[in-house]
Residue, then its C-alpha position, 0 to 999 in steps of 0.5 A: f554525428w557519431l554515425k557519419c564519423g563512424s564512431p566506435r562508440l555508436h553501440h553506447v549511444l544505442q544503449l542509453p535511455h530515451s532522454a539521454m538519446l535526445l540530448l545526444g541528438f541535440l549535442a550532435a547538431v550543435a557539434a555539426e554547426s560549431g565544428l566540434s571535432q570527433q575526439q571532443a564529441d566522443g569525450v561528451l559521449r563518454a561523460l554522459t555514458l559515465s553519468q548513466a552508469l553511475d546512476k544505475v550503481v547508485e540506484s541499485q545501492g538504494p537503501p531498503p526500508s529501515k527495520d523500524a519502518e518495516n515493523l510499523l508496516l507489518s503492524g499496520s498490515q495486520s491491523l488493516f487485514a483484521a479490519h477487513q475481515k470484520l468489515v466482510a463479516a459485518q457486511s454479511e450480518a447487515e445483509a442478512a438483517l435486510e433480508m428479514p421481514e422488518n422488525t423481527g428479533t432475528g433481524a434485530t440480532n443480525a443488525e446488532s451483530a453488524q454494528s458490533l463488528l463495524q465498531r471493531a473494524q473501525k478501531d482496527f482501521t484507525t490503528g492500522h492507518a496510524f501505523l502506516d502513516k508513521a512507517s511512511k513518514l519514516r521511509q520518506q525521511q530515508v529516501d530524502d536523505f539518500v537523494s540529498a546524498h546522491p543527487l544523480a540517483n533515482e529515487p528508491r522504489d518501495p518494495q511491493a509489500w508497501e504497495t500492497a499495504r497501501g492498496m489494502e488501506k484504500e480498499d478497507k476505506k472504501l469498504l468501510m463507507q459501504v458497510k456503515g450504510a448497510v448497517e444503518d439500513a439494517k438497524s433502521r428496518h428492525s428499529e422497533v424491536k431489540a435483539p434477544a439477550t440470548l441471541a445477542k450474546a451467543p458466542v460464535q467461533s471465528f478468527l475475529q477475536d481482537d486479542e491474540s491469546s484468544l486467537v491462539a487458543f482457538v487455533n490450539g483447539n482451546t477456544v476462549f471467548p472474550 
């Protein structure tokens, strides 16, 4: 319709999203049938263009996650990362146990170490999940309030860090199930012997300490083992 009329606003039509283009096509057909004037048709076009412009302005002003939500996300991410490290270590210990001949002291030690790491990883994962759940609820309430106040706006997108944290949680959950199975197999393979006490209690330098003071001490060269 605007093309036939030679409307100077044709370039605005070409800049609209696909959904708006479809709507304009429908309006053009109605206009042709009802004898809508070019002035009236241009008025409709201006209204649609303004609506789209307002959407973009409001979208650009969408609120970022609140400070409380960001802090919860950060705490959750740290716990999930710690869980991932422990799960990888536990998996390595379990695999080492499975490579040993059945019912050997060394294999039993590896299996016991894997079990201990798995338990600590489960604790970190539970903590991380709880933090992420609280962060998501705060963020969703914030988004709901914004959309309610700006019905024409698109729902604000979360920063990439949020998607990364959610992806980490999914990976940890998957790895957790895998490691559980490996640890059970390792313990079963060496079920008839106990790990030597001297080996089971031998400290190993790593970044897997649960308390921050131990980690800081290790980084500073003053290793403290729990």
